[in-house]
A tleap script that builds the chain and sets N, CA, C and O, in Angstrom:
source leaprc.protein.ff14SB
mol = sequence {
  NMET ASP PHE LYS THR PHE ILE GLN ASP VAL
  ALA ALA ASN THR ARG GLN TYR ILE GLU LYS
  PHE GLU GLU TYR LYS GLU LEU SER GLY GLU
  GLN LYS LYS ALA ARG VAL ASP ASP ILE ILE
  THR ASP TYR ILE GLU VAL ALA ILE ASP SER
  LEU LYS MET ASN ILE VAL PHE LYS TYR PHE
  LEU LYS LYS LEU ILE ILE VAL ASN VAL PRO
  VAL ILE THR GLN ILE ILE PHE ASP LEU ILE
  LYS THR LYS ILE GLU GLY ILE THR CLYS
}
set mol.1.N position { 40.189 14.793 16.319 }
set mol.1.CA position { 38.901 14.377 16.478 }
set mol.1.C position { 38.916 15.072 18.142 }
set mol.1.O position { 39.903 15.178 18.871 }
set mol.2.N position { 37.825 15.390 18.373 }
set mol.2.CA position { 37.299 15.520 19.855 }
set mol.2.C position { 36.442 14.144 20.562 }
set mol.2.O position { 36.102 13.207 19.840 }
set mol.3.N position { 36.200 14.155 21.788 }
set mol.3.CA position { 35.143 12.867 22.266 }
set mol.3.C position { 33.961 12.709 21.652 }
set mol.3.O position { 33.470 11.657 21.243 }
set mol.4.N position { 33.571 13.676 21.610 }
set mol.4.CA position { 32.125 13.448 21.034 }
set mol.4.C position { 31.680 13.371 19.330 }
set mol.4.O position { 30.745 12.993 18.623 }
set mol.5.N position { 32.959 13.968 19.227 }
set mol.5.CA position { 32.761 13.863 17.583 }
set mol.5.C position { 33.364 11.911 17.934 }
set mol.5.O position { 32.705 11.043 17.362 }
set mol.6.N position { 34.340 11.543 18.676 }
set mol.6.CA position { 34.492 10.030 18.585 }
set mol.6.C position { 32.908 9.736 18.896 }
set mol.6.O position { 32.237 9.532 17.884 }
set mol.7.N position { 32.422 9.701 19.773 }
set mol.7.CA position { 30.924 8.946 20.150 }
set mol.7.C position { 30.272 8.642 19.090 }
set mol.7.O position { 30.256 7.486 18.668 }
set mol.8.N position { 29.530 9.800 18.403 }
set mol.8.CA position { 28.650 10.227 17.480 }
set mol.8.C position { 29.570 9.256 16.218 }
set mol.8.O position { 28.766 8.791 15.410 }
set mol.9.N position { 30.325 9.055 16.050 }
set mol.9.CA position { 31.065 8.317 14.690 }
set mol.9.C position { 31.189 6.762 15.090 }
set mol.9.O position { 31.230 5.936 14.178 }
set mol.10.N position { 31.251 6.331 16.469 }
set mol.10.CA position { 31.147 4.832 16.404 }
set mol.10.C position { 30.173 4.486 16.596 }
set mol.10.O position { 30.051 3.265 16.504 }
set mol.11.N position { 28.774 5.371 17.009 }
set mol.11.CA position { 27.274 4.852 16.505 }
set mol.11.C position { 27.027 4.842 15.513 }
set mol.11.O position { 26.601 3.806 15.002 }
set mol.12.N position { 27.172 5.916 14.846 }
set mol.12.CA position { 26.850 6.227 13.314 }
set mol.12.C position { 27.691 4.592 12.539 }
set mol.12.O position { 27.130 3.967 11.639 }
set mol.13.N position { 29.185 4.130 13.183 }
set mol.13.CA position { 29.575 3.271 11.849 }
set mol.13.C position { 29.267 2.215 12.549 }
set mol.13.O position { 29.874 1.215 12.168 }
set mol.14.N position { 28.311 1.992 13.733 }
set mol.14.CA position { 28.802 0.432 13.952 }
set mol.14.C position { 26.703 0.385 13.620 }
set mol.14.O position { 26.184 -0.730 13.677 }
set mol.15.N position { 26.095 1.202 13.417 }
set mol.15.CA position { 24.771 1.218 12.585 }
set mol.15.C position { 24.739 0.985 11.761 }
set mol.15.O position { 24.118 0.001 11.361 }
set mol.16.N position { 25.673 2.098 10.741 }
set mol.16.CA position { 26.040 1.210 9.437 }
set mol.16.C position { 26.439 -0.094 9.073 }
set mol.16.O position { 26.220 -0.491 7.928 }
set mol.17.N position { 27.034 -0.848 9.959 }
set mol.17.CA position { 27.555 -2.373 9.893 }
set mol.17.C position { 26.779 -2.959 10.252 }
set mol.17.O position { 26.745 -4.103 9.800 }
set mol.18.N position { 26.090 -2.703 10.895 }
set mol.18.CA position { 24.443 -3.662 11.707 }
set mol.18.C position { 23.703 -3.633 10.220 }
set mol.18.O position { 23.440 -4.658 9.592 }
set mol.19.N position { 23.490 -2.648 9.886 }
set mol.19.CA position { 22.104 -2.301 8.727 }
set mol.19.C position { 22.625 -3.453 7.672 }
set mol.19.O position { 21.970 -4.443 7.346 }
set mol.20.N position { 24.227 -3.037 7.110 }
set mol.20.CA position { 25.012 -3.967 6.263 }
set mol.20.C position { 25.093 -5.383 6.389 }
set mol.20.O position { 25.223 -6.090 5.389 }
set mol.21.N position { 25.044 -5.725 7.228 }
set mol.21.CA position { 25.464 -7.441 7.579 }
set mol.21.C position { 24.133 -7.437 7.826 }
set mol.21.O position { 24.690 -7.427 8.923 }
set mol.22.N position { 22.458 -7.433 8.007 }
set mol.22.CA position { 21.589 -7.740 8.212 }
set mol.22.C position { 21.457 -8.122 6.736 }
set mol.22.O position { 21.088 -9.269 6.486 }
set mol.23.N position { 21.715 -7.295 5.753 }
set mol.23.CA position { 21.284 -8.056 4.167 }
set mol.23.C position { 21.686 -9.088 4.202 }
set mol.23.O position { 20.851 -9.917 3.841 }
set mol.24.N position { 23.092 -9.686 4.615 }
set mol.24.CA position { 23.729 -11.081 4.643 }
set mol.24.C position { 22.900 -12.502 4.883 }
set mol.24.O position { 23.078 -12.963 6.011 }
set mol.25.N position { 22.083 -13.223 4.077 }
set mol.25.CA position { 21.625 -13.907 4.343 }
set mol.25.C position { 22.518 -15.001 4.784 }
set mol.25.O position { 22.240 -15.515 5.868 }
set mol.26.N position { 23.407 -15.387 4.220 }
set mol.26.CA position { 24.314 -16.740 4.650 }
set mol.26.C position { 24.476 -16.992 5.817 }
set mol.26.O position { 24.386 -18.142 6.247 }
set mol.27.N position { 24.731 -16.031 6.511 }
set mol.27.CA position { 25.662 -15.308 7.609 }
set mol.27.C position { 24.638 -15.781 8.761 }
set mol.27.O position { 23.571 -15.171 8.702 }
set mol.28.N position { 24.726 -16.737 9.800 }
set mol.28.CA position { 23.675 -16.728 11.366 }
set mol.28.C position { 23.983 -15.298 12.283 }
set mol.28.O position { 25.084 -14.986 12.737 }
set mol.29.N position { 23.321 -14.896 12.356 }
set mol.29.CA position { 22.786 -13.975 13.801 }
set mol.29.C position { 24.169 -13.214 14.452 }
set mol.29.O position { 24.514 -12.040 14.317 }
set mol.30.N position { 25.042 -14.657 15.445 }
set mol.30.CA position { 26.026 -14.529 15.642 }
set mol.30.C position { 27.234 -14.093 14.505 }
set mol.30.O position { 27.744 -12.973 14.474 }
set mol.31.N position { 27.439 -14.756 13.959 }
set mol.31.CA position { 28.251 -14.705 12.420 }
set mol.31.C position { 27.882 -12.936 12.287 }
set mol.31.O position { 28.832 -12.160 12.188 }
set mol.32.N position { 26.889 -12.567 12.291 }
set mol.32.CA position { 26.903 -11.123 11.492 }
set mol.32.C position { 27.163 -10.153 13.112 }
set mol.32.O position { 27.611 -9.015 12.975 }
set mol.33.N position { 26.914 -10.581 14.335 }
set mol.33.CA position { 27.729 -9.568 15.446 }
set mol.33.C position { 28.583 -9.995 15.723 }
set mol.33.O position { 28.929 -9.661 16.856 }
set mol.34.N position { 29.533 -10.986 14.993 }
set mol.34.CA position { 31.082 -10.861 15.279 }
set mol.34.C position { 31.647 -10.108 14.255 }
set mol.34.O position { 32.482 -9.247 14.533 }
set mol.35.N position { 31.291 -10.325 13.061 }
set mol.35.CA position { 31.912 -9.006 12.058 }
set mol.35.C position { 31.965 -7.651 12.689 }
set mol.35.O position { 32.803 -6.766 12.860 }
set mol.36.N position { 30.604 -7.891 12.981 }
set mol.36.CA position { 30.473 -6.120 13.295 }
set mol.36.C position { 31.505 -5.620 14.609 }
set mol.36.O position { 31.893 -4.460 14.744 }
set mol.37.N position { 31.799 -6.581 15.392 }
set mol.37.CA position { 31.916 -6.333 17.163 }
set mol.37.C position { 33.576 -6.044 16.320 }
set mol.37.O position { 34.208 -5.007 16.519 }
set mol.38.N position { 34.009 -7.013 15.515 }
set mol.38.CA position { 35.377 -6.793 14.998 }
set mol.38.C position { 35.951 -5.153 13.911 }
set mol.38.O position { 36.790 -4.253 13.900 }
set mol.39.N position { 35.007 -5.580 13.307 }
set mol.39.CA position { 35.017 -4.066 12.490 }
set mol.39.C position { 35.062 -2.562 12.981 }
set mol.39.O position { 35.682 -1.627 12.475 }
set mol.40.N position { 34.125 -2.573 14.262 }
set mol.40.CA position { 34.041 -1.487 15.076 }
set mol.40.C position { 35.284 -1.192 16.230 }
set mol.40.O position { 35.764 -0.140 16.652 }
set mol.41.N position { 35.508 -2.330 16.467 }
set mol.41.CA position { 37.280 -2.815 17.439 }
set mol.41.C position { 37.933 -2.355 16.558 }
set mol.41.O position { 38.442 -1.254 16.770 }
set mol.42.N position { 38.066 -2.739 15.803 }
set mol.42.CA position { 39.394 -2.364 14.932 }
set mol.42.C position { 39.131 -0.347 14.645 }
set mol.42.O position { 40.038 0.469 14.486 }
set mol.43.N position { 37.979 -0.129 14.662 }
set mol.43.CA position { 37.483 1.546 13.936 }
set mol.43.C position { 38.420 2.040 15.216 }
set mol.43.O position { 39.557 2.510 15.177 }
set mol.44.N position { 37.659 1.806 16.239 }
set mol.44.CA position { 37.867 2.108 17.772 }
set mol.44.C position { 38.866 2.528 18.134 }
set mol.44.O position { 38.886 3.718 18.449 }
set mol.45.N position { 40.142 1.702 18.241 }
set mol.45.CA position { 41.365 1.557 18.417 }
set mol.45.C position { 41.777 2.465 17.228 }
set mol.45.O position { 42.320 3.477 17.671 }
set mol.46.N position { 41.697 2.458 15.615 }
set mol.46.CA position { 42.240 3.860 15.360 }
set mol.46.C position { 41.927 5.010 15.814 }
set mol.46.O position { 42.598 6.031 15.968 }
set mol.47.N position { 40.796 4.756 16.027 }
set mol.47.CA position { 39.827 6.010 16.461 }
set mol.47.C position { 40.534 6.848 17.495 }
set mol.47.O position { 40.527 8.078 17.441 }
set mol.48.N position { 41.171 6.129 18.481 }
set mol.48.CA position { 41.376 6.566 20.068 }
set mol.48.C position { 42.457 7.192 19.699 }
set mol.48.O position { 42.793 8.311 20.085 }
set mol.49.N position { 43.185 6.319 18.750 }
set mol.49.CA position { 44.350 6.836 18.592 }
set mol.49.C position { 44.901 8.481 17.959 }
set mol.49.O position { 46.017 8.998 18.003 }
set mol.50.N position { 43.544 9.008 17.362 }
set mol.50.CA position { 43.826 10.272 16.715 }
set mol.50.C position { 42.925 10.850 17.838 }
set mol.50.O position { 42.222 11.775 17.431 }
set mol.51.N position { 42.786 10.575 18.992 }
set mol.51.CA position { 41.657 11.750 19.770 }
set mol.51.C position { 43.018 12.894 20.287 }
set mol.51.O position { 44.184 12.526 20.426 }
set mol.52.N position { 42.536 14.256 20.504 }
set mol.52.CA position { 43.748 14.832 21.089 }
set mol.52.C position { 43.400 14.711 22.626 }
set mol.52.O position { 42.481 15.452 22.977 }
set mol.53.N position { 43.995 13.868 23.671 }
set mol.53.CA position { 43.856 13.588 24.151 }
set mol.53.C position { 45.221 12.923 25.231 }
set mol.53.O position { 46.088 12.361 24.562 }
set mol.54.N position { 45.462 12.932 26.636 }
set mol.54.CA position { 46.670 12.115 27.087 }
set mol.54.C position { 46.803 11.098 26.381 }
set mol.54.O position { 45.870 10.426 25.941 }
set mol.55.N position { 48.089 10.874 26.193 }
set mol.55.CA position { 48.009 8.822 25.967 }
set mol.55.C position { 47.924 8.168 26.945 }
set mol.55.O position { 48.042 6.984 26.628 }
set mol.56.N position { 47.741 8.323 28.263 }
set mol.56.CA position { 47.756 7.904 29.670 }
set mol.56.C position { 46.144 7.096 29.429 }
set mol.56.O position { 45.833 5.909 29.536 }
set mol.57.N position { 45.299 8.359 29.051 }
set mol.57.CA position { 44.104 8.258 29.281 }
set mol.57.C position { 43.599 8.220 28.281 }
set mol.57.O position { 42.471 8.705 28.368 }
set mol.58.N position { 43.962 7.706 26.797 }
set mol.58.CA position { 43.855 7.111 25.854 }
set mol.58.C position { 44.059 5.586 26.045 }
set mol.58.O position { 43.129 4.871 25.672 }
set mol.59.N position { 45.106 5.024 26.555 }
set mol.59.CA position { 45.579 3.417 26.787 }
set mol.59.C position { 44.176 3.021 27.530 }
set mol.59.O position { 43.372 2.187 27.113 }
set mol.60.N position { 44.032 3.980 28.997 }
set mol.60.CA position { 42.817 3.382 29.916 }
set mol.60.C position { 41.674 3.702 28.830 }
set mol.60.O position { 40.880 3.565 29.761 }
set mol.61.N position { 40.991 3.948 27.925 }
set mol.61.CA position { 39.814 4.457 27.330 }
set mol.61.C position { 39.942 2.897 26.429 }
set mol.61.O position { 39.074 2.030 26.532 }
set mol.62.N position { 41.080 2.757 25.624 }
set mol.62.CA position { 41.224 1.676 24.740 }
set mol.62.C position { 40.988 0.764 25.606 }
set mol.62.O position { 40.692 -0.216 24.922 }
set mol.63.N position { 40.925 0.420 26.896 }
set mol.63.CA position { 40.913 -0.974 27.875 }
set mol.63.C position { 39.494 -0.734 28.605 }
set mol.63.O position { 39.001 -1.716 29.159 }
set mol.64.N position { 39.057 0.036 28.633 }
set mol.64.CA position { 37.624 0.192 28.994 }
set mol.64.C position { 36.618 -0.118 27.935 }
set mol.64.O position { 35.725 -0.919 28.212 }
set mol.65.N position { 36.682 0.599 26.384 }
set mol.65.CA position { 35.907 0.167 25.698 }
set mol.65.C position { 35.993 -0.981 25.083 }
set mol.65.O position { 35.020 -1.717 25.247 }
set mol.66.N position { 37.049 -1.470 24.267 }
set mol.66.CA position { 37.407 -2.021 23.557 }
set mol.66.C position { 36.736 -4.062 24.628 }
set mol.66.O position { 36.464 -5.205 24.260 }
set mol.67.N position { 36.768 -3.705 25.243 }
set mol.67.CA position { 36.022 -4.853 26.242 }
set mol.67.C position { 34.719 -4.845 26.441 }
set mol.67.O position { 34.168 -5.732 27.093 }
set mol.68.N position { 34.230 -4.083 26.031 }
set mol.68.CA position { 32.307 -3.693 25.566 }
set mol.68.C position { 32.003 -3.347 24.244 }
set mol.68.O position { 30.990 -2.788 23.824 }
set mol.69.N position { 33.109 -3.785 23.560 }
set mol.69.CA position { 32.322 -3.471 21.932 }
set mol.69.C position { 30.848 -4.070 21.836 }
set mol.69.O position { 29.747 -3.561 21.629 }
set mol.70.N position { 31.458 -5.847 22.161 }
set mol.70.CA position { 29.942 -6.375 22.250 }
set mol.70.C position { 28.551 -5.661 22.808 }
set mol.70.O position { 27.524 -5.438 22.167 }
set mol.71.N position { 28.819 -5.389 24.113 }
set mol.71.CA position { 27.687 -4.423 24.855 }
set mol.71.C position { 26.968 -3.537 23.715 }
set mol.71.O position { 25.898 -3.626 23.112 }
set mol.72.N position { 27.964 -2.714 23.702 }
set mol.72.CA position { 27.830 -1.683 22.820 }
set mol.72.C position { 27.151 -1.769 21.574 }
set mol.72.O position { 26.232 -0.986 21.332 }
set mol.73.N position { 27.505 -2.643 20.750 }
set mol.73.CA position { 27.674 -3.212 19.317 }
set mol.73.C position { 25.458 -3.941 19.759 }
set mol.73.O position { 24.407 -3.683 19.172 }
set mol.74.N position { 25.684 -4.606 20.689 }
set mol.74.CA position { 23.946 -4.804 21.058 }
set mol.74.C position { 23.055 -3.754 21.752 }
set mol.74.O position { 21.844 -3.936 21.877 }
set mol.75.N position { 23.589 -2.819 22.131 }
set mol.75.CA position { 22.773 -2.030 22.413 }
set mol.75.C position { 22.422 -1.033 21.008 }
set mol.75.O position { 21.299 -0.758 20.584 }
set mol.76.N position { 23.244 -0.762 20.660 }
set mol.76.CA position { 22.858 0.156 19.295 }
set mol.76.C position { 22.135 -0.361 18.378 }
set mol.76.O position { 21.575 0.405 17.594 }
set mol.77.N position { 21.928 -2.113 18.214 }
set mol.77.CA position { 21.289 -3.000 17.212 }
set mol.77.C position { 19.964 -3.252 18.073 }
set mol.77.O position { 19.117 -3.944 17.508 }
set mol.78.N position { 19.698 -2.846 19.202 }
set mol.78.CA position { 18.670 -3.482 20.243 }
set mol.78.C position { 17.653 -2.241 20.031 }
set mol.78.O position { 16.437 -2.395 19.921 }
set mol.79.N position { 18.393 -0.836 19.984 }
set mol.79.CA position { 18.170 0.660 19.855 }
set mol.79.C position { 17.246 0.622 18.313 }
set mol.79.O position { 16.051 0.911 18.374 }
set mol.80.N position { 17.761 0.318 17.191 }
set mol.80.CA position { 17.522 0.375 15.827 }
set mol.80.C position { 16.563 -0.775 15.842 }
set mol.80.O position { 15.986 -0.416 14.816 }
set mol.81.N position { 15.877 -1.960 16.208 }
set mol.81.CA position { 15.138 -2.775 16.407 }
set mol.81.C position { 14.155 -2.008 17.207 }
set mol.81.O position { 13.054 -2.411 16.832 }
set mol.82.N position { 14.041 -1.338 17.883 }
set mol.82.CA position { 13.238 -0.880 18.978 }
set mol.82.C position { 12.186 0.121 17.896 }
set mol.82.O position { 10.980 0.059 17.658 }
set mol.83.N position { 13.343 1.084 17.373 }
set mol.83.CA position { 12.705 2.332 16.310 }
set mol.83.C position { 12.287 1.647 15.156 }
set mol.83.O position { 11.393 2.339 14.668 }
set mol.84.N position { 12.522 0.356 14.268 }
set mol.84.CA position { 11.973 -0.084 13.300 }
set mol.84.C position { 10.552 -0.776 13.609 }
set mol.84.O position { 9.622 -0.562 12.832 }
set mol.85.N position { 10.342 -1.735 14.913 }
set mol.85.CA position { 8.852 -1.992 15.387 }
set mol.85.C position { 8.430 -1.365 15.569 }
set mol.85.O position { 7.226 -1.413 15.317 }
set mol.86.N position { 9.032 -0.072 16.225 }
set mol.86.CA position { 7.934 1.180 16.545 }
set mol.86.C position { 7.246 2.053 15.405 }
set mol.86.O position { 6.234 2.739 15.551 }
set mol.87.N position { 8.021 1.888 14.193 }
set mol.87.CA position { 7.184 2.271 13.080 }
set mol.87.C position { 6.476 1.361 12.231 }
set mol.87.O position { 5.714 1.923 11.444 }
set mol.88.N position { 6.516 0.089 12.171 }
set mol.88.CA position { 6.091 -0.709 11.832 }
set mol.88.C position { 4.947 -1.076 12.628 }
set mol.88.O position { 4.276 -1.926 12.044 }
set mol.89.N position { 4.556 -0.794 13.576 }
set mol.89.CA position { 3.496 -1.456 14.551 }
set mol.89.C position { 2.569 -0.437 14.543 }
set mol.89.O position { 1.534 -0.539 15.202 }
savepdb mol mol.pdb
quit
């Protein structure tokens, strides 16, 4: 997997899981976000391992991205929300 595909897959998977967990009415917003963050963190760890890059770079990439998963998922959620609100108005 190349880096461009990695970024596209992370964004697509994050969106998919956000949309999936929005359907769970019994979960609070914080619980939904925590589940999405956990799933995406696991996905990113595996996906980075499959990147065709130097192992040292992979290590630093994991350290950089994993701690920022909550921020990344929130940004993607905000973009989805903006798009939906723009369509419905």
